[in-house]
C-alpha positions as CSV (number, residue, x, y, z in Angstrom):
1,M,64.8,-17.4,1.8
2,R,67.2,-15.5,0.0
3,T,66.1,-12.0,-1.8
4,A,65.1,-11.8,-4.8
5,S,66.0,-8.7,-7.1
6,F,63.7,-6.4,-9.2
7,L,65.0,-4.7,-12.2
8,F,62.4,-1.5,-13.7
9,V,63.7,0.2,-16.7
10,L,62.1,2.8,-18.1
11,P,62.4,6.4,-20.3
12,T,62.0,8.9,-17.4
13,D,60.6,9.2,-14.5
14,R,57.4,11.4,-15.1
15,V,54.5,10.1,-14.2
16,G,51.9,8.7,-16.8
17,G,49.8,5.6,-17.1
18,A,52.5,2.9,-18.0
19,E,54.3,4.2,-14.8
20,R,51.8,4.2,-12.9
21,V,51.7,0.9,-13.3
22,L,55.4,0.0,-12.5
23,K,55.4,2.1,-10.0
24,N,52.8,0.5,-8.5
25,C,54.3,-2.7,-8.9
26,V,58.0,-1.6,-7.2
27,I,55.6,-0.3,-4.2
28,D,54.1,-3.5,-3.8
29,I,57.1,-5.6,-4.4
30,S,59.4,-3.7,-1.6
31,S,56.6,-4.1,1.0
32,R,57.4,-7.7,0.8
33,K,59.8,-9.8,3.1
34,N,63.0,-10.2,1.1
35,T,63.2,-8.0,-2.0
36,K,65.5,-5.2,-3.5
37,V,64.1,-3.2,-6.2
38,T,66.0,-1.1,-8.4
39,V,64.4,1.6,-10.6
40,L,66.8,2.8,-13.9
41,F,65.3,5.9,-15.4
42,L,67.2,6.4,-18.8
43,S,66.6,9.9,-19.4
44,G,65.5,13.3,-18.5
45,S,65.8,15.4,-15.5
46,E,64.5,14.1,-11.5
47,S,61.2,15.3,-11.2
48,G,60.7,14.5,-8.3
49,A,57.6,12.2,-9.2
50,W,59.3,9.0,-7.4
51,S,60.7,10.8,-4.6
52,D,58.1,9.5,-2.4
53,L,59.9,6.3,-2.7
54,S,64.0,7.6,-2.1
55,D,63.9,6.6,1.6
56,N,62.6,3.3,0.8
57,Q,64.9,1.2,1.9
58,N,63.8,-1.6,-0.6
59,V,64.1,0.7,-3.1
60,S,67.4,1.9,-4.4
61,L,66.6,5.0,-7.6
62,V,69.2,5.5,-10.4
63,F,69.0,8.5,-12.6
64,F,71.1,8.4,-15.8
65,F,70.2,12.4,-16.9
66,S,71.0,11.8,-20.5
67,K,68.6,14.4,-22.6
68,H,66.9,11.4,-24.5
69,F,66.3,7.8,-24.4
70,I,68.9,7.2,-27.5
71,T,71.7,9.0,-26.0
72,S,71.3,6.9,-22.5
73,I,72.5,3.6,-24.4
74,P,76.0,4.0,-24.8
75,A,76.5,5.1,-21.3
76,L,73.9,2.1,-20.3
77,I,76.4,-0.8,-22.1
78,F,79.5,1.0,-21.3
79,N,78.7,1.3,-17.4
80,V,75.8,-1.8,-17.5
81,R,78.6,-4.0,-14.6
82,D,80.0,-1.4,-12.9
83,R,76.7,0.5,-12.1
84,F,74.8,-2.8,-11.7
85,P,76.5,-5.6,-10.9
86,T,73.3,-7.9,-9.1
87,R,72.2,-10.5,-11.8
88,Y,68.3,-10.1,-11.2
89,D,66.1,-12.4,-10.9
90,F,63.1,-10.3,-12.6
91,C,62.9,-6.9,-15.0
92,L,60.2,-5.3,-15.6
93,T,59.3,-3.1,-18.9
94,S,56.8,-1.3,-20.3
95,H,57.9,1.0,-23.4
96,T,58.3,-1.0,-26.3
97,H,61.9,0.8,-26.8
98,A,63.1,0.1,-23.1
99,N,61.6,-3.6,-24.0
100,A,63.6,-4.0,-26.9
101,L,66.8,-2.0,-25.1
102,V,66.9,-4.4,-22.2
103,S,66.2,-7.6,-24.9
104,V,69.0,-7.1,-26.5
105,L,71.9,-6.4,-23.5
106,R,70.1,-9.7,-22.7
107,R,70.6,-10.9,-25.8
108,F,74.1,-10.1,-25.5
109,R,75.1,-11.1,-22.2
110,I,75.9,-7.6,-21.5
111,W,72.6,-7.5,-18.8
112,R,72.0,-10.3,-16.3
113,I,68.5,-10.9,-16.2
114,D,66.9,-14.2,-15.8
115,R,63.5,-13.2,-16.4
116,H,62.3,-10.6,-18.8
117,I,58.6,-9.1,-18.5
118,A,57.6,-6.3,-21.0
119,R,54.3,-5.2,-21.2
120,E,52.9,-3.3,-23.8
121,S,52.0,0.3,-22.6
122,T,49.6,1.2,-26.1
123,V,48.5,-0.2,-29.5
124,I,51.5,0.9,-31.9
125,F,50.1,-0.3,-35.0
126,D,46.8,2.0,-34.8
127,R,48.6,5.6,-33.0
128,F,52.0,4.8,-36.0
129,S,52.8,5.3,-39.0
130,G,55.2,5.5,-41.7
131,F,59.1,5.9,-40.5
132,S,57.9,5.8,-37.1
133,L,56.2,2.7,-37.1
134,I,59.7,1.1,-39.6
135,L,61.4,1.4,-36.1
136,F,58.8,0.1,-33.6
137,K,58.4,-3.2,-35.9
138,L,62.8,-3.2,-35.8
139,M,62.5,-3.1,-31.9
140,Y,60.1,-6.1,-31.9
141,R,62.2,-7.8,-34.4
142,S,64.6,-7.9,-31.1
143,Y,62.2,-9.0,-28.5
144,Y,64.0,-11.8,-27.1
145,D,63.5,-14.6,-24.2
146,L,60.1,-12.7,-22.8
147,Y,59.0,-14.4,-19.7
148,Y,55.7,-12.8,-20.4
149,L,54.9,-10.5,-22.9
150,V,51.7,-8.4,-21.6
151,C,48.8,-7.0,-23.4
152,Q,46.6,-4.9,-21.3
153,T,43.9,-5.5,-23.4
154,Q,42.4,-8.7,-26.0
155,Y,41.9,-6.4,-28.6
156,M,45.8,-5.0,-28.2
157,Q,46.7,-8.4,-28.0
158,S,44.9,-9.5,-31.0
159,K,45.8,-6.2,-33.4
160,L,49.9,-6.9,-31.7
161,L,50.0,-10.9,-33.3
162,E,47.8,-9.7,-36.0
163,H,51.1,-7.5,-37.6
164,A,53.8,-9.1,-35.6
165,P,53.2,-12.9,-35.8
166,H,56.9,-14.0,-34.6
167,L,55.8,-12.3,-31.1
168,S,53.3,-15.9,-30.4
169,K,56.8,-17.6,-30.2
170,F,56.5,-16.3,-26.1
171,R,53.8,-16.2,-23.2
172,V,51.8,-13.5,-25.0
173,I,49.1,-12.5,-22.0
174,T,45.9,-10.4,-21.3
175,L,46.1,-9.0,-18.3
176,R,43.7,-6.0,-17.1
177,N,46.0,-3.0,-15.5
178,P,45.7,-2.9,-11.7
179,V,45.6,-0.5,-9.0
180,N,46.9,0.3,-5.7
181,I,43.4,0.2,-3.7
182,A,45.6,0.1,-0.2
183,L,47.0,3.9,-1.6
184,I,43.5,4.8,-3.0
185,K,42.0,3.9,0.4
186,K,44.3,6.6,2.1
187,A,42.7,9.4,-0.3
188,K,41.0,11.9,1.0
189,P,38.8,14.8,-0.9
190,I,40.6,18.2,-1.7
191,L,38.5,20.3,-3.9
192,A,35.9,22.6,-1.8
193,S,32.5,21.1,-2.3
194,S,29.5,23.3,-4.2
195,N,27.1,23.2,-6.3
196,K,28.7,22.8,-9.4
197,I,29.1,19.5,-11.4
198,K,32.9,18.6,-10.9
199,L,33.9,17.2,-14.1
200,L,38.2,15.7,-14.2
201,L,40.6,15.0,-16.7
202,V,43.9,13.6,-15.9
203,G,46.9,13.3,-18.5
204,R,49.8,14.6,-20.3
205,F,49.2,17.9,-22.4
206,V,50.0,16.2,-25.7
207,E,48.1,15.5,-28.8
208,V,46.6,12.5,-28.4
209,K,44.7,13.4,-25.3
210,N,43.3,15.5,-27.1
211,F,41.7,17.8,-23.9
212,D,40.2,20.3,-26.8
213,L,37.1,17.9,-26.9
214,G,37.4,18.5,-23.3
215,I,37.1,22.0,-23.0
216,D,35.1,22.7,-25.8
217,A,32.7,20.2,-24.2
218,V,32.5,22.2,-21.5
219,N,32.4,25.2,-22.8
220,T,29.5,23.7,-25.1
221,L,27.1,23.0,-22.0
222,L,28.4,25.9,-20.1
223,G,26.6,27.5,-23.5
224,Q,23.4,25.5,-22.5
225,G,23.5,26.6,-18.7
226,L,24.5,23.1,-17.2
227,E,26.5,24.4,-13.5
228,I,30.0,23.1,-14.1
229,E,33.4,22.8,-13.5
230,L,36.5,21.1,-15.3
231,H,39.7,20.6,-13.9
232,I,42.7,19.1,-14.7
233,L,45.8,17.5,-13.7
234,G,48.7,17.0,-15.5
235,D,51.6,19.2,-17.9
236,G,53.2,18.7,-20.6
237,I,54.2,20.5,-24.5
238,N,50.8,21.6,-24.6
239,Y,49.9,23.5,-21.1
240,N,50.6,26.9,-22.1
241,K,48.0,26.7,-25.5
242,Q,45.5,24.9,-23.5
243,I,45.6,27.4,-21.1
244,A,45.6,30.3,-23.2
245,K,42.6,28.6,-25.4
246,V,40.1,28.8,-21.9
247,K,41.3,32.0,-21.3
248,A,40.2,32.6,-25.3
249,L,36.8,31.0,-24.5
250,G,36.0,33.5,-21.7
251,I,35.5,30.2,-19.1
252,G,38.3,30.2,-16.8
253,Q,36.3,30.4,-14.1
254,N,35.0,26.8,-14.8
255,V,38.1,24.9,-16.1
256,I,41.4,25.2,-13.4
257,F,44.3,23.9,-14.4
258,H,46.8,21.9,-11.1
259,G,49.6,20.8,-13.2
260,N,51.0,18.1,-12.2
261,V,50.5,16.5,-8.6
262,S,52.0,13.7,-6.7
263,N,48.7,12.1,-5.5
264,P,45.9,12.2,-7.8
265,Y,43.5,10.4,-6.5
266,D,42.7,13.0,-3.8
267,Y,41.3,15.2,-6.6
268,M,39.3,11.5,-8.2
269,K,37.8,11.4,-5.1
270,S,36.5,14.9,-5.3
271,I,34.2,15.0,-8.7
272,D,31.6,13.5,-10.0
273,I,32.1,13.0,-13.3
274,G,35.9,11.8,-15.2
275,M,36.6,12.3,-18.4
276,V,39.0,10.8,-20.8
277,T,39.2,12.2,-24.1
278,S,41.8,10.5,-25.6
279,L,42.2,9.5,-29.4
280,K,44.2,6.1,-28.6
281,E,45.1,4.5,-25.6
282,G,46.6,1.1,-24.8
283,F,43.9,1.5,-21.9
284,P,43.3,4.1,-19.8
285,N,44.3,3.0,-16.2
286,V,42.9,6.3,-15.6
287,I,39.3,5.0,-15.9
288,L,40.0,1.8,-13.2
289,E,41.6,4.2,-10.9
290,M,38.5,6.9,-11.1
291,M,36.9,3.8,-10.5
292,A,38.6,2.5,-7.5
293,C,37.9,5.7,-6.3
294,K,34.1,5.8,-6.4
295,V,33.5,7.9,-9.0
296,S,30.2,8.5,-9.6
297,A,30.4,8.2,-13.5
298,I,33.5,8.3,-16.3
299,V,32.7,9.4,-20.1
300,A,35.5,7.9,-22.7
301,T,35.9,8.3,-26.1
302,P,36.1,5.0,-28.2
303,C,39.9,5.6,-27.4
304,A,40.5,2.1,-26.7
305,G,39.2,-1.8,-26.9
306,D,36.6,-2.8,-24.0
307,L,35.3,0.3,-22.3
308,D,31.9,-0.8,-23.3
309,K,32.6,-4.2,-20.4
310,L,33.6,-2.0,-17.2
311,P,30.6,-0.6,-15.2
312,R,29.4,3.3,-15.0
313,V,31.5,4.2,-17.9
314,F,30.2,5.4,-21.0
315,V,31.6,5.6,-24.3
316,S,30.7,7.8,-27.0
317,D,29.8,7.2,-30.5
318,D,32.5,8.3,-31.8
319,F,35.3,11.4,-31.4
320,S,33.4,14.2,-32.1
321,L,32.2,17.4,-30.2
322,E,28.6,16.4,-30.3
323,N,28.6,12.9,-30.1
324,F,30.9,13.0,-26.7
325,C,28.8,16.3,-25.3
326,C,25.3,13.8,-25.9
327,C,26.7,11.4,-24.3
328,L,28.1,13.6,-21.3
329,H,24.8,16.0,-21.1
330,R,22.5,11.9,-20.7
331,V,25.3,10.7,-17.6
332,I,25.0,13.9,-16.0
333,S,21.3,13.7,-16.5
334,F,21.0,10.7,-14.7
335,G,21.9,12.1,-11.6
336,K,24.9,10.9,-8.6
337,Y,25.1,7.3,-8.7
338,T,25.3,5.6,-5.3
339,G,26.1,2.1,-6.2
340,T,29.5,0.2,-5.7
341,S,29.8,-1.4,-9.3
342,Q,32.6,0.2,-9.9
343,F,34.7,0.1,-6.9
344,D,33.8,-3.9,-6.7
345,Y,35.2,-3.8,-10.1
346,A,38.2,-1.6,-9.4
347,N,39.3,-3.8,-6.4
348,N,39.4,-6.8,-8.0
349,N,42.1,-5.6,-10.2
350,N,44.1,-4.6,-7.0
351,I,48.0,-4.1,-7.5
352,G,49.0,-7.1,-5.4
353,S,47.0,-10.1,-7.6
354,Y,48.7,-8.5,-10.6
355,V,52.4,-9.2,-8.1
356,D,51.2,-12.2,-7.9
357,F,50.8,-13.7,-11.2
358,L,53.3,-12.1,-12.9
359,F,56.3,-13.1,-10.2
360,T,55.1,-16.1,-8.4
361,Q,53.7,-18.1,-11.2
362,E,55.0,-21.7,-11.3
363,G,57.0,-21.4,-8.0
364,N,59.6,-19.2,-8.8
365,F,58.9,-16.8,-5.8
366,H,56.9,-17.1,-3.2
367,L,56.6,-12.8,-2.0
368,K,55.9,-12.6,1.6
369,N,53.7,-9.6,2.9
């Protein structure tokens, strides 16, 4: 049986929700027989977020080290045949600009890729406006010969086709985000036990993640006498700003910043309630990961479609502090949940099934474990 070759193209090696989906695909594919995976990072410095794959004989990590995605494009165009001589069976991308770039290079036969699967990472038409939205519309116009165009929710798919109906010529599908159950099962609780109810926020410190809401909610509930502590994982441009805010509020003993961590699942298995405070998401994959870690409950803003369909996920009425606090307080009052409905749901979204669907349909390949 011949070796199947796969290419993944990402803007940087920083791992957020979209990147974690691709990384889990890389881990799963590379664990199977007769596969070879190349992962290209177009810009940024090496953060170490993918270093656990550096010794994997079936994975090649390629860094362009450009300062910005845009500046990496000329270098890629002029060096693609030298740096990437392989003809790839599949390419998977998950960011609109990466989707567009690969489409253009395939259209002009610069990059030899048989099948390109593009994934939507957010609801572009909700999140952006003005000149940025014009640029994204141009990128959508460049999409070419997609094997699949994957949306995370029905809402994401309907919004995409409403505003970019020309994309309906491709196979546009809704496929729920996967989680790496095998990796999650290996995780162990890392936080010391205490009488306080442990809350968790995970993500980049950027405006759209709206971490202010989570910190303000904890401050409010502490003022009401609740014994709680908030743990926050991640980094970003607003990291120091949030640390300063917590210090100014005088709640540093109850809000702990852990920075970027290599394995967030150890923390997810340590906490009682997860929180998602985002203003807008394609679909917050961290929710499924928390469910797989058997987090008792998750409180979320209405930042994405289909959240109300998930077991043990409680969605606030809006993005106000009052309603989010009310929802969080109510969930805390429920006490610890000992059932398995959330894990059972997440387990049905295992990464292996996701890979099988995308890459083995219609008899293209039979990836062997």
